[in-house]
C-alpha positions in Angstrom: -61.1 -39.0 -26.5 -59.5 -40.3 -23.1 -61.4 -43.8 -24.7 -60.1 -43.4 -27.6 -56.8 -42.9 -26.6 -57.7 -45.7 -23.7 -58.2 -48.0 -26.7 -55.0 -47.2 -29.1 -52.9 -48.2 -26.1 -54.6 -51.9 -25.7 -54.7 -52.6 -29.2 -50.8 -51.7 -29.1 -50.1 -53.4 -26.2 -52.3 -56.5 -27.3 -50.7 -55.8 -30.3 -46.9 -55.8 -29.2 -47.6 -59.0 -27.1 -49.0 -61.4 -30.3 -45.2 -60.6 -32.2 -43.6 -60.7 -29.0 -43.6 -64.8 -29.1 -42.4 -64.7 -33.1 -39.4 -61.3 -32.2 -37.9 -64.1 -29.8 -38.1 -67.5 -31.0 -34.9 -69.4 -30.6 -35.6 -72.3 -32.8 -35.0 -75.9 -30.5 -34.4 -73.7 -27.7 -37.9 -72.3 -28.0 -39.4 -75.9 -28.0 -37.5 -77.4 -25.5 -39.5 -74.7 -23.6 -42.3 -75.4 -24.4 -41.3 -79.0 -23.4 -39.9 -78.6 -20.5 -43.0 -76.3 -19.1 -45.3 -79.4 -20.3 -43.5 -81.8 -18.3 -41.7 -83.8 -21.4 -38.3 -84.1 -20.3 -37.0 -86.5 -22.7 -38.7 -84.6 -25.4 -36.6 -81.7 -24.0 -33.6 -83.3 -23.5 -33.2 -83.7 -27.2 -34.2 -80.5 -28.3 -31.7 -78.5 -26.4 -29.0 -81.1 -26.6 -30.3 -79.7 -30.5 -29.7 -76.0 -29.0 -26.4 -77.1 -27.9 -25.0 -79.3 -31.1 -25.7 -76.8 -32.9 -24.7 -73.5 -30.7 -22.1 -74.5 -28.8 -20.8 -71.0 -28.2 -24.4 -70.2 -28.1 -25.6 -67.6 -25.3 -28.1 -70.6 -24.5 -25.9 -73.5 -24.5 -25.2 -73.1 -20.2 -28.8 -72.4 -19.9 -29.6 -74.7 -21.8 -26.8 -77.4 -20.2 -28.9 -77.0 -16.8 -32.4 -77.2 -18.0 -30.5 -80.8 -20.0 -29.3 -81.4 -16.2 -32.5 -80.1 -14.5 -34.5 -82.5 -16.4 -32.4 -85.9 -16.1 -33.3 -85.0 -12.3 -37.3 -84.9 -12.9 -36.4 -88.2 -14.9 -35.1 -90.0 -12.0 -31.4 -90.1 -13.8 -30.0 -88.7 -10.9 -26.4 -89.1 -12.1 -26.2 -87.4 -15.6 -28.1 -84.9 -13.6 -25.2 -83.9 -11.4 -22.8 -85.0 -14.3 -23.9 -82.2 -15.6 -24.4 -80.0 -12.7 -20.7 -80.0 -12.1 -19.7 -79.3 -15.7 -21.4 -76.7 -15.3 -19.9 -75.3 -12.0 -16.1 -75.8 -13.1 -16.8 -74.4 -17.0 -18.3 -71.5 -15.8 -18.1 -70.5 -11.9 -18.4 -66.7 -12.6 -22.4 -67.4 -13.8 -25.2 -67.4 -12.1 -26.0 -71.0 -13.9 -23.3 -72.1 -11.8 -24.5 -71.1 -8.8 -27.9 -73.0 -9.8 -26.6 -75.7 -10.5 -24.6 -76.1 -7.2 -28.3 -75.7 -5.7 -29.2 -78.2 -8.0 -26.5 -80.7 -7.4 -27.0 -80.2 -3.1 -30.6 -81.5 -3.6 -29.9 -84.2 -5.7 -27.2 -85.1 -2.7 -29.4 -84.3 -0.1 -32.4 -87.3 -1.3 -30.0 -89.4 -1.8 -28.4 -89.6 1.0 
């Protein structure tokens, strides 16, 4: 009986994990995340930008812009990254992403000095 219960629990969790990636698919944002995680920053920028263009007020737009900036920084485009970080800080000062952008901006400035 215990083994049966344990087996059912394992099957339930494995079933949930298989469907969770399908359930939380956000189109070009999800594709951008995968590309960013693979280090394919130029392609990630394109997909994040597609998301922002299609959803400028979407919940993930600020996050997309943050990762566009991080991708630019990873590609050595410090000026473009700084511009985006500054825009996030200015337009969304109350969001945690502004704090993250400030940290990244300081790191970029330290690297350049």
